[in-house]
C-alpha positions as CSV (number, residue, x, y, z in Angstrom):
1,M,-41.6,-40.0,-51.7
2,T,-38.6,-37.7,-51.8
3,I,-36.5,-36.6,-48.7
4,Q,-37.8,-33.2,-50.4
5,A,-41.4,-34.1,-50.3
6,A,-41.3,-35.6,-47.5
7,R,-39.8,-31.8,-45.3
8,Q,-41.8,-30.2,-47.5
9,Q,-44.5,-31.8,-45.7
10,E,-43.3,-31.5,-42.6
11,L,-43.1,-27.7,-42.2
12,S,-46.8,-27.6,-43.7
13,G,-47.5,-30.0,-40.0
14,V,-48.0,-32.9,-42.3
15,P,-46.7,-36.3,-41.0
16,A,-44.5,-38.1,-44.0
17,A,-47.0,-40.4,-45.8
18,S,-48.6,-41.2,-48.9
19,A,-51.2,-39.4,-49.7
20,D,-53.8,-41.7,-49.6
21,Q,-52.6,-42.6,-45.9
22,Q,-52.9,-38.9,-45.1
23,A,-56.3,-38.8,-45.9
24,T,-57.2,-41.8,-44.6
25,A,-55.6,-41.1,-41.4
26,D,-56.6,-37.8,-40.7
27,P,-58.5,-36.5,-43.3
28,L,-57.6,-32.4,-41.5
29,A,-54.7,-32.8,-43.6
30,A,-55.6,-33.6,-47.0
31,A,-56.9,-29.9,-46.8
32,P,-56.0,-27.9,-50.0
33,S,-53.6,-25.4,-50.1
34,E,-53.9,-22.1,-51.6
35,P,-51.0,-18.9,-52.2
36,A,-49.8,-17.9,-48.8
37,H,-51.0,-14.3,-49.2
38,P,-54.4,-14.0,-50.5
39,P,-56.2,-10.8,-52.1
40,R,-57.5,-8.6,-49.3
41,L,-61.5,-8.8,-48.6
42,L,-62.5,-5.1,-49.1
43,F,-66.2,-5.5,-47.7
44,L,-63.8,-6.4,-44.6
45,D,-62.4,-2.6,-44.6
46,G,-66.2,-1.1,-44.3
47,L,-68.1,-3.5,-42.3
48,R,-64.7,-2.5,-39.8
49,L,-65.8,0.9,-40.4
50,L,-69.1,0.4,-39.7
51,A,-68.8,-1.8,-35.9
52,A,-66.6,1.7,-35.2
53,L,-69.7,3.4,-35.8
54,L,-71.9,1.8,-34.3
55,V,-69.4,1.6,-30.9
56,V,-69.3,5.9,-31.6
57,A,-73.0,6.0,-31.8
58,H,-73.3,4.0,-28.4
59,H,-70.6,6.4,-26.2
60,L,-72.1,10.2,-28.6
61,V,-75.6,9.0,-28.7
62,R,-75.6,8.0,-25.3
63,G,-73.3,11.1,-23.9
64,P,-73.1,12.8,-21.5
65,W,-76.6,15.5,-22.8
66,D,-78.2,18.0,-20.3
67,V,-81.2,15.7,-20.9
68,R,-82.3,11.7,-22.0
69,P,-80.8,11.3,-25.0
70,E,-83.9,10.1,-26.5
71,E,-84.9,13.3,-26.9
72,H,-82.4,14.4,-28.2
73,F,-82.3,12.1,-30.9
74,G,-86.0,9.7,-30.9
75,M,-85.8,6.3,-32.8
76,L,-81.8,7.4,-33.5
77,A,-80.8,7.2,-29.4
78,T,-83.1,4.0,-28.8
79,L,-81.4,2.0,-32.1
80,S,-77.9,3.1,-30.6
81,K,-78.9,1.2,-27.5
82,Y,-77.6,-1.8,-29.2
83,G,-74.2,0.0,-31.1
84,W,-71.9,-1.9,-28.1
85,L,-72.0,-4.8,-29.9
86,G,-70.0,-3.1,-32.2
87,V,-67.2,-4.7,-30.3
88,N,-68.7,-7.9,-31.0
89,L,-68.0,-7.8,-34.6
90,F,-64.5,-6.5,-34.4
91,F,-64.3,-9.9,-32.7
92,L,-65.8,-11.4,-35.1
93,I,-64.0,-10.0,-38.0
94,S,-60.3,-10.3,-36.1
95,G,-60.3,-13.9,-36.1
96,F,-61.1,-14.0,-39.7
97,V,-58.2,-11.5,-40.2
98,I,-55.1,-12.8,-38.0
99,C,-55.4,-16.0,-39.1
100,M,-55.2,-14.4,-43.4
101,S,-52.7,-11.8,-42.3
102,S,-50.3,-14.5,-40.6
103,W,-50.5,-17.9,-42.5
104,G,-46.9,-18.7,-43.9
105,R,-45.4,-15.9,-41.2
106,G,-43.3,-17.0,-38.4
107,L,-43.6,-15.6,-34.7
108,G,-41.1,-12.3,-35.0
109,R,-42.9,-11.5,-38.6
110,F,-46.3,-12.3,-36.5
111,A,-44.9,-10.0,-33.6
112,V,-43.5,-6.7,-35.8
113,S,-47.1,-7.0,-37.8
114,R,-49.0,-6.9,-34.5
115,I,-47.0,-4.0,-32.9
116,V,-46.3,-1.8,-35.9
117,R,-49.9,-1.9,-36.5
118,L,-51.5,-1.2,-33.8
119,F,-49.4,0.2,-31.5
120,P,-48.0,4.0,-33.4
121,A,-52.0,5.5,-33.3
122,Y,-52.2,4.1,-30.2
123,W,-49.6,6.8,-28.0
124,L,-51.1,9.9,-29.7
125,G,-54.7,8.5,-28.7
126,V,-53.5,8.1,-25.0
127,I,-51.3,11.1,-25.3
128,L,-54.5,13.2,-27.3
129,T,-57.6,12.1,-25.0
130,T,-54.9,12.5,-22.3
131,G,-53.8,15.9,-23.4
132,V,-57.7,17.1,-23.4
133,L,-58.7,15.7,-20.6
134,A,-56.3,17.6,-18.8
135,M,-56.8,20.7,-20.7
136,W,-60.4,20.8,-19.9
137,P,-62.1,18.1,-17.1
138,V,-65.6,19.5,-17.8
139,L,-65.8,15.0,-18.5
140,R,-63.6,14.1,-15.7
141,G,-59.6,15.0,-15.6
142,P,-57.3,11.9,-16.3
143,L,-55.5,9.8,-14.6
144,P,-52.8,10.5,-13.1
145,P,-49.2,10.2,-14.7
146,P,-47.7,7.0,-13.5
147,E,-51.2,5.7,-15.0
148,S,-51.3,7.9,-18.0
149,L,-47.9,6.3,-18.7
150,V,-48.6,2.5,-18.3
151,N,-51.7,3.3,-20.5
152,L,-48.7,3.4,-23.2
153,T,-47.5,0.3,-22.8
154,M,-51.5,-1.5,-23.7
155,L,-50.6,-3.7,-20.8
156,Q,-53.1,-1.7,-18.6
157,S,-55.5,-3.8,-18.0
158,G,-52.9,-6.7,-16.5
159,L,-51.4,-4.6,-13.6
160,G,-55.1,-3.4,-12.6
161,V,-55.1,-0.4,-14.1
162,T,-58.0,2.6,-15.3
163,D,-57.8,2.5,-19.4
164,Q,-57.4,6.4,-19.8
165,D,-60.5,6.2,-22.6
166,W,-63.0,3.3,-21.6
167,S,-63.0,2.1,-24.8
168,Y,-59.5,0.3,-24.7
169,W,-60.2,-2.6,-22.2
170,S,-61.1,-4.2,-25.8
171,L,-57.4,-3.8,-26.9
172,G,-56.9,-6.0,-23.7
173,T,-58.7,-8.7,-25.8
174,E,-57.2,-8.1,-28.7
175,L,-53.7,-9.4,-26.9
176,R,-55.4,-11.8,-24.9
177,F,-56.2,-13.1,-28.7
178,Y,-53.1,-12.4,-30.0
179,L,-51.3,-14.3,-27.7
180,L,-53.3,-17.6,-27.3
181,F,-52.7,-17.4,-31.2
182,A,-49.0,-17.0,-31.2
183,I,-49.3,-20.3,-29.9
184,V,-50.3,-21.4,-33.2
185,V,-48.4,-19.4,-35.1
186,W,-44.6,-20.3,-33.3
187,L,-45.7,-23.9,-34.2
188,G,-46.5,-23.0,-37.5
189,V,-50.3,-22.5,-39.0
190,T,-51.6,-24.7,-40.8
191,Y,-55.6,-25.6,-41.4
192,R,-55.2,-28.8,-38.9
193,R,-53.6,-27.0,-36.3
194,V,-55.9,-24.2,-36.6
195,V,-58.9,-26.2,-36.1
196,Y,-57.3,-27.9,-33.2
197,F,-56.7,-23.8,-31.9
198,C,-60.2,-23.1,-32.3
199,A,-61.5,-26.9,-30.7
200,L,-59.3,-26.7,-27.6
201,W,-60.1,-23.4,-26.9
202,T,-64.0,-23.9,-27.6
203,V,-63.5,-26.1,-25.0
204,V,-61.8,-24.1,-22.7
205,A,-63.6,-21.3,-22.7
206,A,-67.1,-23.0,-21.8
207,F,-65.9,-25.3,-18.9
208,S,-64.5,-22.2,-17.2
209,S,-67.4,-20.5,-16.1
210,S,-67.6,-23.7,-13.2
211,W,-63.5,-23.9,-12.8
212,H,-62.9,-20.2,-11.0
213,E,-60.1,-20.1,-12.4
214,G,-58.6,-16.0,-12.1
215,L,-55.7,-16.6,-13.9
216,L,-56.6,-18.9,-17.0
217,D,-60.4,-17.2,-16.9
218,N,-58.6,-13.7,-17.3
219,L,-56.4,-15.4,-20.3
220,I,-58.5,-17.2,-21.9
221,V,-61.5,-14.1,-22.1
222,A,-64.1,-16.8,-22.4
223,D,-67.0,-14.1,-23.0
224,S,-65.3,-13.4,-26.3
225,A,-64.1,-16.2,-27.1
226,P,-67.1,-17.2,-29.5
227,Y,-66.3,-14.2,-31.4
228,F,-62.9,-15.1,-32.6
229,V,-63.3,-18.3,-32.6
230,A,-66.2,-18.4,-35.1
231,G,-63.6,-15.9,-37.2
232,T,-61.6,-17.8,-36.8
233,A,-62.9,-21.2,-38.6
234,L,-64.7,-18.9,-40.8
235,Y,-61.1,-17.9,-42.7
236,L,-60.3,-21.7,-42.8
237,V,-64.2,-21.7,-45.1
238,H,-63.0,-18.9,-47.0
239,R,-59.5,-20.5,-47.6
240,F,-60.5,-24.0,-48.1
241,G,-64.1,-24.0,-48.4
242,P,-66.2,-25.5,-46.3
243,N,-67.2,-29.0,-44.4
244,L,-69.0,-30.5,-41.5
245,L,-66.1,-29.9,-39.1
246,L,-65.9,-26.1,-39.6
247,W,-69.6,-25.7,-39.6
248,G,-69.8,-27.2,-36.1
249,L,-67.3,-24.9,-34.9
250,V,-69.1,-21.9,-36.1
251,G,-72.0,-22.7,-34.9
252,A,-71.5,-24.3,-31.8
253,N,-69.5,-20.9,-31.1
254,W,-72.7,-19.2,-32.3
255,V,-74.7,-20.6,-30.0
256,I,-72.3,-20.3,-27.3
257,A,-72.4,-16.2,-28.0
258,L,-76.2,-16.5,-27.7
259,Y,-76.3,-18.0,-23.9
260,R,-73.4,-15.4,-22.5
261,L,-75.4,-12.7,-23.9
262,E,-77.7,-12.6,-21.6
263,K,-75.0,-12.1,-18.4
264,Y,-73.8,-9.6,-20.8
265,P,-72.4,-6.1,-19.0
266,G,-74.3,-4.4,-21.5
267,V,-77.2,-6.3,-21.8
268,V,-76.9,-5.3,-17.7
269,T,-76.7,-2.4,-17.2
270,L,-78.7,-0.9,-20.6
271,H,-81.7,-3.6,-19.6
272,L,-82.0,-4.5,-22.6
273,N,-84.8,-7.0,-23.9
274,W,-82.4,-10.6,-25.4
275,W,-83.6,-11.7,-28.6
276,P,-82.7,-8.4,-30.0
277,V,-79.5,-8.7,-28.8
278,A,-79.4,-12.4,-30.1
279,A,-80.7,-10.5,-33.5
280,V,-77.9,-8.2,-34.3
281,V,-75.1,-11.4,-33.0
282,T,-76.6,-13.5,-36.2
283,L,-77.0,-11.4,-38.4
284,F,-73.0,-10.4,-37.4
285,W,-72.8,-15.0,-37.8
286,A,-75.2,-14.7,-40.8
287,V,-72.7,-11.7,-42.7
288,M,-69.4,-12.6,-41.5
289,I,-70.5,-16.6,-43.7
290,A,-71.4,-15.0,-46.0
291,V,-68.3,-13.3,-46.5
292,A,-66.5,-17.0,-46.4
293,L,-68.9,-17.6,-48.7
294,G,-67.1,-15.0,-51.0
295,A,-70.5,-13.0,-51.4
296,F,-68.8,-10.1,-51.6
297,R,-65.2,-11.0,-53.4
298,R,-65.9,-8.7,-56.1
299,V,-67.3,-4.9,-53.4
300,S,-64.6,-3.1,-54.5
301,G,-63.6,0.5,-53.8
302,R,-60.3,3.1,-52.7
303,W,-63.3,4.6,-50.4
304,L,-63.1,0.7,-48.2
305,V,-59.7,1.7,-47.8
306,T,-60.0,4.9,-46.5
307,A,-62.7,3.7,-44.2
308,G,-60.7,0.4,-43.2
309,A,-57.4,3.4,-42.6
310,L,-60.0,5.6,-40.4
311,T,-61.9,2.8,-38.3
312,Y,-58.8,2.2,-35.6
313,P,-58.2,6.0,-34.8
314,L,-61.3,6.3,-34.9
315,Y,-62.0,4.0,-32.1
316,L,-59.4,5.1,-30.2
317,I,-59.9,8.6,-29.9
318,H,-63.9,8.5,-30.0
319,Q,-65.0,7.7,-26.1
320,A,-63.0,10.6,-24.1
321,I,-62.1,13.4,-26.5
322,G,-66.0,13.3,-28.1
323,Q,-68.0,13.5,-25.0
324,T,-65.3,15.9,-23.6
325,L,-66.9,17.9,-26.4
326,I,-70.6,17.1,-25.8
327,R,-70.4,17.8,-22.4
328,G,-69.0,20.8,-22.8
329,L,-70.2,22.5,-25.9
330,H,-74.7,20.6,-25.4
331,R,-75.6,24.0,-24.1
332,H,-74.3,26.3,-27.0
333,A,-75.5,24.1,-29.9
334,P,-78.4,21.8,-31.1
335,A,-78.2,18.1,-30.2
336,W,-78.0,17.0,-33.8
337,L,-75.9,19.5,-35.5
338,L,-73.0,19.2,-32.7
339,L,-73.2,15.6,-33.0
340,V,-72.6,15.2,-36.2
341,G,-69.9,18.4,-36.4
342,V,-68.3,15.7,-33.5
343,I,-68.2,13.3,-35.4
344,A,-66.5,14.8,-38.9
345,L,-64.3,16.2,-36.5
346,L,-63.3,12.5,-34.8
347,L,-63.2,11.1,-38.7
348,G,-61.6,14.0,-39.7
349,V,-58.3,13.3,-37.1
350,S,-58.8,10.1,-37.4
351,W,-57.4,10.4,-40.7
352,L,-54.4,13.5,-40.0
353,I,-53.3,10.1,-37.4
354,H,-53.8,7.6,-40.7
355,R,-51.7,10.0,-42.8
356,Y,-49.0,12.1,-40.5
357,V,-48.7,8.9,-38.2
358,E,-49.7,5.4,-38.6
359,R,-48.3,4.9,-42.2
360,P,-44.8,7.1,-41.8
361,L,-43.7,5.3,-37.6
362,G,-45.7,2.7,-39.1
363,R,-43.1,2.5,-41.5
364,R,-39.6,3.5,-38.9
365,L,-41.1,0.8,-36.0
366,K,-41.3,-2.0,-38.2
367,R,-37.6,-1.3,-39.9
368,G,-36.0,-1.0,-36.9
369,L,-37.8,-4.2,-35.2
370,D,-37.2,-6.5,-38.3
371,S,-33.3,-5.0,-37.9
372,S,-33.7,-6.0,-34.5
373,L,-35.0,-9.4,-34.5
374,A,-31.9,-9.9,-37.3
375,A,-29.7,-9.2,-35.0
376,A,-31.1,-11.8,-32.5
377,R,-31.1,-14.7,-35.2
378,N,-27.4,-13.2,-35.5
379,A,-26.6,-13.4,-31.9
């Protein structure tokens, strides 16, 4: 073996040995390679918007109306009880997408991509939500100024501070996933390391229930871990092809997710039967397996790009602002008209946030962070 070939194998996380020895000693090292940046799966953009709309329906259909939502919306109100599961679908997709987008990136580029993706729209979401709650406190008032300012960091859950919009709890969960996956990125993302990461997180999250270690439990987000792990493993299925080990990771986390549903806050507080909730989660798994196997590879359309662009801003502004509008206007407009109008307004504002905040501010933020990283490397 040449020195150059040995160096390439070292960078890929594979010991410098012959191909036959690698395949015999460690089957994980024999995974085929592909381009660092595979084509974008537009179907996932549409699926992300669907997940967001499920959450929007849950919070607004079951929002602060003057009567029980079933009296206004009938079957839609009954179905919207399960809309909170859209967050679980987000986590599945996130595992898939983060693994895909981090391949071939160093830790600095990974951190920059996450900051640029998350913060521009989030900052405006916090400001808009704070302003609406302050100017029209029919739902509730905004948090005190120190807590509102802390919300701008997205670290409020770690500091024990209430989220300005209740939906922001999931952002803290996402950040912890990024923090854990950053370890893999720091080492260098390879097939083998991602498999080890998935297996280790599965085991640690499963045993955390009996450890009663507050710090560890908070970091590994045991209830959400099965979704992130399964999504990550399914990206490996998509990129390298299926095998028994990957299906084992996907299946084990599906079983753990179903088990944890019985005590999930949404199931307990809404008094939901376990079976339909488990059926919805199983459907999510089935759809993501189909994505991993290439069933939706040819799905395309400009509208899917737009759908993906609307998803994050919509999630950021929908709950507190949407429920404020419903509480303030529900006596002055028919329920269906108000619901559709509020959702349409939120979608329109989401597009404006993407077009005039996310894109321009994201570009400037990326240039500044890239420059900062270059200065740090050259120091």
